[in-house]
C-alpha positions in Angstrom: 120.5 120.9 81.6 121.0 118.7 84.6 118.1 118.8 87.4 119.4 120.3 90.4 119.3 117.4 92.9 120.1 117.6 96.7 119.4 113.6 97.3 118.8 111.1 94.4 115.4 111.3 92.1 114.4 108.0 90.3 112.3 107.9 87.6 110.2 105.1 87.1 107.4 103.3 85.0 105.4 100.3 85.4 103.5 97.9 83.3 101.1 96.2 85.0 97.9 93.7 84.5 95.5 96.3 84.3 94.4 100.1 85.7 92.6 99.0 88.8 95.1 99.7 92.0 93.3 97.6 94.1 93.2 94.3 92.3 96.1 94.7 89.5 99.6 94.1 89.7 103.3 95.1 88.1 104.6 92.9 85.6 107.4 95.1 84.8 109.2 98.1 86.6 112.1 100.1 85.0 113.6 102.5 86.8 116.4 104.8 86.4 118.1 106.4 89.7 119.9 110.0 89.1 122.5 110.9 91.5 123.3 114.4 92.7 126.7 114.0 90.6 124.8 113.3 87.3 125.1 109.9 87.7 122.8 107.5 86.5 121.9 103.7 87.4 119.3 101.7 85.7 117.3 98.8 86.9 114.6 96.9 84.6 112.7 93.6 85.8 110.1 91.6 84.8 107.7 90.2 87.4 105.3 87.4 87.7 102.0 88.7 88.6 100.7 85.1 89.7 97.7 85.3 87.8 97.3 85.3 84.1 97.9 89.1 82.1 94.5 89.6 80.4 94.8 89.7 76.9 93.7 93.6 76.7 96.8 94.4 78.8 99.4 92.6 76.9 98.1 94.1 73.4 98.9 97.8 75.1 102.7 96.7 76.4 103.2 93.5 74.6 104.3 91.4 77.7 102.7 87.9 77.7 102.2 85.3 80.2 105.1 83.4 78.3 107.6 86.2 79.0 107.0 86.3 82.7 106.4 82.8 83.4 109.9 82.5 85.1 110.3 85.5 86.5 110.2 86.2 90.3 107.0 87.2 92.0 106.7 90.7 93.7 107.6 89.6 97.3 110.6 88.2 95.9 111.8 91.2 94.6 110.3 94.0 96.8 113.2 94.4 99.1 115.5 94.6 96.1 113.1 97.7 94.9 113.1 99.0 98.3 116.8 99.1 98.6 117.5 100.6 95.2 114.7 103.4 95.8 116.5 104.3 99.0 115.6 107.5 100.3 115.5 108.7 96.6 112.6 111.1 95.5 110.5 109.7 92.7 109.2 111.1 89.4 107.0 109.7 86.7 104.2 110.2 84.0 100.8 110.1 85.6 103.1 108.6 88.4 100.8 110.1 91.3 97.7 108.9 89.7 98.5 105.3 89.3 102.5 104.3 89.3 103.3 105.4 92.9 99.7 104.2 94.3 99.8 100.8 92.6 103.7 100.6 94.0 102.6 101.3 97.5 99.9 98.8 97.2 102.4 96.0 96.2 104.4 96.6 99.0 101.8 96.6 101.5 100.6 93.5 100.2 103.6 91.6 100.9 103.8 93.3 104.4 106.5 95.8 103.6 106.2 99.6 103.0 107.8 102.8 101.6 107.9 106.1 103.8 106.3 108.5 101.7 106.7 111.2 104.2 109.7 112.9 103.6 110.0 112.4 100.0 109.0 114.3 97.2 107.1 113.0 94.3 106.9 114.7 90.9 104.8 113.6 88.2 105.8 115.2 85.2 102.3 114.3 83.0 100.7 117.1 85.4 103.4 119.7 84.4 102.5 119.0 80.8 98.9 119.3 81.7 99.2 122.3 83.7 101.6 124.4 81.3 100.5 123.0 77.9 96.3 123.3 79.1 94.3 120.8 76.6 91.5 123.4 76.2 89.7 125.3 73.4 92.1 128.4 74.0 95.2 126.2 73.7 94.3 124.5 70.8 93.6 127.8 69.1 97.2 128.8 69.8 98.8 125.9 68.9 97.0 125.2 65.8 96.1 128.2 64.6 98.9 130.8 66.4 96.1 133.1 67.5 95.0 134.2 70.8 91.3 133.3 71.5 89.3 136.6 72.2 86.2 136.2 74.4 86.7 132.9 75.1 83.4 130.9 76.3 81.2 133.1 74.4 79.6 130.6 72.2 80.3 132.3 68.9 83.9 132.8 69.6 84.6 129.2 70.4 82.2 127.7 67.7 84.3 129.7 65.1 87.8 128.6 67.0 86.6 125.2 66.8 85.9 125.2 63.0 89.3 127.3 62.4 91.4 124.3 64.6 89.5 121.9 63.0 90.5 123.0 59.4 94.2 123.6 60.6 94.2 119.9 61.8 93.1 118.5 58.9 96.1 120.5 57.0 98.5 119.7 59.3 98.3 116.1 59.9 96.2 114.8 56.6 99.4 112.6 55.2 100.3 111.7 59.0 100.6 108.0 59.9 98.5 107.2 63.1 99.3 103.8 64.7 96.4 102.2 67.0 98.3 101.4 70.2 95.5 98.3 70.9 95.9 96.7 67.7 99.3 98.0 66.4 97.4 98.7 62.8 98.8 101.6 61.2 96.3 104.1 59.1 96.0 107.8 57.6 92.8 108.9 59.5 93.1 112.1 59.1 91.7 112.9 55.9 89.5 115.9 54.5 86.3 113.6 55.1 83.7 113.9 57.4 82.8 110.1 57.9 86.8 109.2 58.3 86.9 112.3 60.8 84.0 111.2 62.7 85.6 107.3 62.7 88.7 108.6 64.3 87.1 110.5 67.0 84.6 108.0 68.3 86.0 106.7 71.5 83.8 103.9 71.7 81.0 102.6 69.5 78.2 104.0 71.4 74.7 102.3 71.1 73.6 105.3 73.3 74.7 108.8 73.0 76.2 109.1 76.3 77.9 105.9 76.1 76.2 103.9 78.7 75.7 100.7 76.2 78.6 100.0 73.4 79.4 97.4 71.2 82.0 95.1 71.8 84.3 93.4 69.2 81.8 90.8 68.6 79.0 93.7 67.8 77.3 92.8 71.1 75.5 95.6 73.0 77.2 95.1 76.3 76.9 98.0 79.6 80.0 100.3 79.7 79.5 101.2 83.5 78.8 99.8 86.6 79.1 96.3 88.0 77.9 94.7 84.5 80.6 96.7 82.6 81.8 94.7 79.5 78.5 92.1 80.2 76.0 91.9 77.1 73.1 93.5 78.1 70.7 90.7 76.7 72.5 88.3 79.4 72.2 91.0 82.2 68.5 91.4 81.6 67.9 87.5 81.4 69.8 86.8 84.7 68.4 90.3 86.7 65.4 91.5 85.3 65.2 93.7 87.8 68.4 95.8 86.5 66.3 97.1 83.5 63.5 98.0 86.1 66.4 100.1 88.1 67.7 101.6 85.1 64.0 103.0 83.7 63.6 104.6 87.3 67.0 105.7 87.6 68.5 109.0 86.3 69.7 107.8 83.3 69.0 110.0 80.1 65.7 109.1 78.2 67.5 108.3 75.0 69.4 105.6 77.2 66.3 104.2 78.6 64.7 103.9 74.9 68.0 102.1 74.1 67.5 99.4 76.7 63.9 99.4 76.0 64.3 98.6 72.6 67.0 95.7 73.8 64.4 94.4 75.8 61.5 94.4 73.4 63.7 92.6 70.5 65.0 89.9 73.0 62.2 89.2 75.6 
């Protein structure tokens, strides 16, 4: 079906140097301008951010420094992008939280402004999440084709979780999965507890709360705050008062036990 439009609607997506709106930059923008008549106009451009693209970002989107070396800076194409958008409304996926704020930030950095007052913003991800909630009730309905009675009753939720896992194993046990960071393809959903546990790990946590994790070199690093990504040993060497602050602050006891062991092992 066609979307009922009174004025143009621009669908757009950004590839960027990272996820920090305050400091990261756009390296690719793609826009599809849908006119009220149904006509579609597409514009895609690579942009030189003016600084090296972090390796972890390139691993995600596949755009490297060499790809943007001879491309224009954002300030050189900002007016072209503004002209293309015109008075159109905007739509994207997770765009309200990230793409639109970063696009506006980039315009402001080069002294330009996109009027937001008379413009509608559609975030397709929000529609997805609101209409297909990611909770146990929705998972039980999707995987087990049942309605969860007495939701938030501990026993009902526990049994539903058990049934959902069994259904997931049955549904996905021969399904290939590609790690977006490494490109590695595996079949991770197997009827094996250890393999399921490995697949569901978000990080290689040192403490249960995930304040300390292992990096790719198996070093214990901070996963929060101003030292995020920095080895714990290095921080405690250069800033021993940080250990004292953590021990006095409202961190879980197990986290404090972990950093104490690191201190005792290295100092």
